[in-house]
N, C-alpha and C positions, 0 to 999 in steps of 0.2 A: 401478674401474680406478685403478691407482696405479703409481708407479715406486719402486724401492727407496730412493731418496734424496730423495723429495719427498712432500708431502702428497697425499692422494687428490684426484682431479680433482673429485669430488662426493661427498656423503654423502646417503643416503636418510634421511628424517626419523625413521622409526620404530625404527631400530636404537639400541643403547646409545650408540654414538659419535654417531649422528645426533641423539639427544635432547640430548646435551650441547652439540652444535653449535647446535641450536635454542635452547637456553637462552641461550647466549652471544650469538647473533644477535638474539634477541628483546630481550635487555637493551640491546644496542647501538641497536636500533630505538626502544625506549622512551626511551633517553637523548636521541635526536634529537627525539622527540615532546615531551619535557619542555622541551628548549631552545626549540623553536619556540613552544610554549605560553607560555613566559615572555616571548617577544618580541612576542606578539600585542597589537594595540591595538584590535581590533574583531572582529566576527564573520567577516570575510573580509579578505584583503589588499587594500589600495587599488590601483586601477589599471584595474579593469574588464576586459572581454574582451581589450583590447590588452595589458594587463599580464600576464594569464594566458598569452596566446599567446607573448609575449616570453620569459617564464620557461620555457615548454615548449620554445621554439626553442633556448634556450641549452643545455638538457641532453639533449634528444631529438635527438642527432646520430648519424650513422653508421647502420649496418644494425641491425635488431632482433636478428639472429642473427649476431654478428661471427665471424670465423674462429676467434679464440681468446677464450675466456671470461675473466672477471675473477674475483677473489676475491669470495665472497658478501658480505663486509663492504663491499667497494667498490661492488658493484651496489646493495646496500641504501642506502648513504649517497648514492649518485648520484641515486636516484629517491625514496626515502622523504622526504628533506628538502624538495624542491620540492613533492612531493605533499601533505605536511602544511602547508607554507607557504601553498598555494593551495587548501586544503580549507575548506569552511564549518565553522566552529567551532560545533557543535551545542550545546555547553555554554554558549555566550555568551547573555546575556539578550536581545540584539538579533538573534539568529538566529530569526526568526519567520516565515519565508517558506513552508516546506514541512512536510509530514507526516513529518518525520525526527526522532524523539526521540533524545536522547543515550542510548545503551544502557548498562545497568548493567555494572559491572566483571566480574561472574561470567559474564555472557553473552559478553563479549569473549574471556574465557579459553576458554569453550566453543567459540568459533569456531576458536581455535588448535588445540584438541584434535581437532575435526572435520577440520581440514586435515591435521594430522599423521597421523591414522589413515586418512583418506581412504576411509571406508566408502561403499558405494552400496546402494541399496534395490531394485534391479531383480531380484536373485537372492539366495537364502538364503546362498550361499557368499560373497557380496560384503559382507555385514554382518549376521551373525546377531542380535546384541543391538540393533543400530540398527533393524532391522525391528520387533522387539518394542516398542522405545521409540516408534517412529513410530506404531504401532497404538494404543498406550496413550495417547499425547498426543492423537490424533484422537478417541478414545473419550471422554476427559475433557473436551475442548473441546466435543464434541457434547452431552455432559451439561450443561455450563455453559450452552449455548444453549437447553436445554430438550428436546432430543431423547432418545429412549430409546436408550442406548448399545448395547443388544443388537441393535437393528434398524438403527441409523444407521451411516453410513460416511463416508468422506471421504479427502482426500489433501492433503498439503502441496504448495504451489505456489510459483513464483517471485514471485507478486504478485497483486493483485486483478484485473488485466486478464486474466491466464491463468485465474484462478478463474472469472471471468465468462464467458470463452470456453467453458470446460468445462461450466458450468451451462447455457449456451444449447445446447451439443451434446446434453446429456442431455435437455433439454426437447424439442428437435427430434425426437430418436430415440424417446423414450418416448411422447410424445403422438401422433406420426404412426403409430407401431406400433399404439397403442390405437385410433386413429380410422380408419386405412386398412388395417391389417394388414401394412404394409410397414416394414421397418427400413431407414432411409436409409443406414446404414453398410454394408448388404449390397447393396441394389438401386439405391441412388442416389436423388437427388431426383426424377428424371423418372418413377420408378416410383410416386410418390405422387400420388393423385388430388386435387390441390388445391394451392394456393400457401400455404405457411406464412407466418404473420405473428406479430410480437412486439408486445405492448402495453406502452408505457412512459409514465411521466409526463414532463411538460416538465422539462428539466434533468437527465435521467438521465445517468450517467457516460458519457463518449465511448467507453469500452471496449465497451459494449453494441453501439453502432453498428459498431464494428470487428469484433466477434464475428459479427454477422449477415452482414456482408460476407464474412468468411472462410468461413462455413458455407454459402454459396450461397443464403441466404434473401434477401439484398439489402437495402440501406438503404431503398429505396422501400417495403419491406414492414414498416417500423417504423410502428406506429400510435400516435400521441401522444394521451394522455388528458388532459383538462383538470385543472387543479389549483385549490385554493381560495386564499383570500387569504394563507394561511400557507405556500403552496407545496406542499401535500400533495395527492396524487392523490385525486380524488373517486370513491368506490366506485360510486355510482349511475351516474356517467358511464362508468366502466369496464364496468359491467354492460350499459349501453345499447349501447356500442360492440360488445361481444361478441355481443349479441343481433342486432344489425343487420348483422353481417358477411355478405357475399354467400356463397352456397353453395360457390363455388369457392375460397374462402379459409379456411384452417384456422388458428385461433389456437393456437399451441403454447406460448407463454410470456407471462406477465405479470411485469414486473420492478418490484419495489417498492424504494424507497430507504429505507434504515435508517440514516440519518446522512449527509446529503449533505456533500461536501467543502467547499462554500462556506458553507452556512447551517446545517448540522446537521439538516436536515429529516428527519423520520421519517414515512413514509406510514402511514395507518391499517391496520396489518397484519392484525388480526382480521377486519375487514370485507372487505379485499381477498382474504383467504384464502377466505372464504365465497363470494365471486364466482368465484374461480378454480375451486373445487370444483364449483360449479354448472355451469360450462361445460367442465369437464374440461381445464383449462389448468394448466400447470406454473407455480407461483409461486416466483420467485427473489427473495431479499432480499439486496441489496447492502449489507452492513454492514461493508465494508472498514475504514472509519473509526469508524462508530457502535458497533461491537461493544465498544469500550472501556467503554461504559456498563454492560455486564454485570458489570464488576468493582466497581461502586459501588452499594450499596444505595440511595443517594439518587437515582441516575439510571437504575437498571435498569428502572423502570416505563416509560421512554420506548420500550423495546423489547418491550412486551407484545405477544404474538402472534407473536413471531419464530419460535417452534417450529412454527407452522402452515405455514411456508414449506417447499417441497420441497428447496430448497438455500439455503445461506447462504455469502456471501463474508466472510472475516475476515482482516484484516491486523494481526498483532501487531507488525510493524515500524512501524506508524503510532501505535498507542495501547497499546503493551504493553512498551515499553522493551527490546525485543529487536532485535539488528541485522538489517538486511535481508540475505537475504530470510527472512521469518518469516510467510508467508501460508498460509492453509488454506481449502479448499473443503469444507464440510460438507453431507452429503446425508441426508435423513430416512430413506431406505431404501437400504441399501448395494447392493442388486441393480441399482440404476440406473447404477452405475459400469460396467455391461456395455458401454456405449458405447466404453470405452477398453480392453476386454479383447482378448487375442490369441485369435482364433477357432481357427486351426489349431495343431497341436502344433509347437513350435519348440524351439530349444536352451534356451529359458528357461521352457518350460511343459510338460515331459514329464508324462504322466498318473501314472506310477508315483512320480515324485518328489513330485508334488502330494499323492498319497494318503498318502505317508510323512511329510508335513508340511514338506517342503523348498519353501516357498512364498515367492516374492518379491512385490514390489508393482508389477511392470511392467504389470499389467493394470488398474491404477486411476489411471494418470497419463498425461499426454501425453509425459512424459519416460521414457527408459529409464535411463541412468545418472543418478542423483539423489543429491545429498549429504544427509547427515543433519542437516537443519535442526531436527529435533525436539529435538536435544540442547540447543541454546541456549534453546529455548522452555521445555523442562522445567526447566533450571537457573535460568532467570529466574523462573519461577513458584515453584519450591521455595525460592529465595533470598528473594523478597519476601514471599510468603504473602498470604493474602486481605486481612488488615487493612491491611498496608502498601500493597498494590496499590489498594485502595479509597481510601486517603488520598491517594495520588499522583493518581488520577483526579479526586478531589474538589478537590484543590489546583489542578490545571490549570483546572477549571471555575470555581473562585473567581477565579483570575487573569483569565479571560476576562470574567467579570462585572465585575471591578474596572476592566479596560481599557474596557469598554463604558460604565460610569458616568463614567469620566474623559473619554472622547471626547464623551459626551452633554453635558458641561458646557462644552465648548469652542465658542466662537461660530463659529470657522472650520472645525470638523470636523462632519461629518454621519454619524451612526450609522445603518446600514441597518436593523438589528433587534437585539433582545436575543438573545444567544447561548445556544441550548439545550445546546451542548456546549462546545467550546473554540476555535471559530473566530469571529473578530470582523471584520465588514466595515464599512468606513467610507471616507470620502473627504474631501479638503480642498476647501473651496469658496472659490475666489478671489473677490475683491470685484467683479470685472468679468468680463463674458462669459457665455455660455450653457453648455449641456451639452458641446458640442464642445470649447470652450476648457478647461472643467474636466477633461474626459477627458485632453486633451493635457497639461495641467498636472500631473495626478496621475501619468501615465505617466513624465513627465520627472523628477518628484520622486523616484519610486521608483528609477529608474535612477541618479540622482545619488547617492542614499544608498548604493546598492550600489557604485558606482564609487569612491566615497570611502572605502569600507570602514566606514561608520558603522552601517548596519543592513541586514538582509535581510528584505524585506517582499514578500509576494506581491501579485498583482493578479488581478482577474477582471472579467467583464462580467455585470451583473445587469439583467434587464428588469423595470421597475417596473409598477405597476398601470396606468400611462398608456401602456404598450406601448413605452416608450423604453428602449433598452439603454444603460447607463452604466458607466463604469469605476469600480471600487471597489478600494481597497487592503484587504489581508487580513493580520491577525495570527493566526498559528497557535500556540496556547499548549500545548506538550507537554513543557515542562521544569519539573517541580515544584520545582526548586531556585531558579527565578526568584522574585524578591520584588516586591511592589507598587511599592516605591521604584525598582527597576530599570526597571519598566515605565513609570513616570512619566518617568524619564530618557530612555527611548526616544522617548516622545511629545513631550517637551520639545524634544528634538533635531530631531524631524520638523517641529515647528512653527517652530523657528528656521530650518531649511533652507528651509521653504516661504516664510517672510517674506523671506529673502535672494533667493529665486527671483522673488518678486513685484517686488522693487525692482531686479531686474536685476543683483544682485551676482554671480550665477552666469551665466556666458555660455551 
């Protein structure tokens, strides 16, 4: 739409004129990002939640859809600048709170290309090459995990929580069909003769609990298996629990942790696989974070037995330097994706189109419209290569070990355990008070550091061998450009802030 004496009201991104406009607008946006970056003094702007709300209140005025639009340059400037100013700077050495690595440059450009072309994976005519790229990326990642790529399958997902939900869905449908002859996706749960249960270790990711709730299995039907002193599920106990289940309860899944988000724990996968096979139970390995070890010859042994799992969750936006979302669910046998297939013929699954090869991926995902996340994953992998990827993983592991050694030397800092991957748990121990006072002290210390824009550090609760749950702070090392000296500065600053807090210098 346009008038004879004015600019078009809008341009679509993929036309020749649109691409020139994208180039100009992207340059303007990058100029803003560079200006904001030059002004930063820490990993986040100081001010805490009140500061962020005030900044939002200042610019988020009026309706979302005003009567008359503004020039794209104006809309970008109005929102990109405060968005950048109040973003967590993932490249800053004190940004250590979450599993958000800074993506590499080529992956960020791939995001732009994916947005401009706006392909979808639900139908062949929505993204012909994107579909082939998606299948190829899944096959290569399955091969990396140890699966036979000719038999394996999978799908890219928005994140590990969705991957775990899909894995539990396949476990429920596949095992109940084998044990009762009923497919729950057809006859429903009531048609199954028995109550499904899911076996998990203590400390399994909360998304499993949410998945069984959504699937109608119910949280009360999660059976918790004991763990050893290292936090790993005990195979003999898992075997005993499955043997002793009442006849009216059907074990459909065993969830193994393959790199826990707090401690990097990896359950004994080969032994658990043998238990699962013995009892006809689906074994799912949650390697959302831990799969990064596959890229490192030094750490790959931690995941021995991973290929024995029936399904695997992998998040490359955690430990793969690709922007979110870059998650994948891998399945040892592709036919198990039937749980998500369209049974009747629809506008997306006509038999004659399928026979002619015009096949989309709507039958292997919870999503219909689905963007091409495989592009940034493939470009990230091809850009870095195996040697560089291994070096990046190993560097992050070395940084975690360095931080652990430094923490262990400090009288006021208590290290929870040596880090097997890149997560370091510790806490500050005040000179007075018990666990409750220490918990409150560490919680306040973390919030203060964030509010002042000094560092971003996570927190968690860990139950010790004495059965007491305590607050621990967490450093997540996923930026291979961070140096040991910068880590020392972060810890020095934390210790100084803690001393100020002790003496009451901080109200």
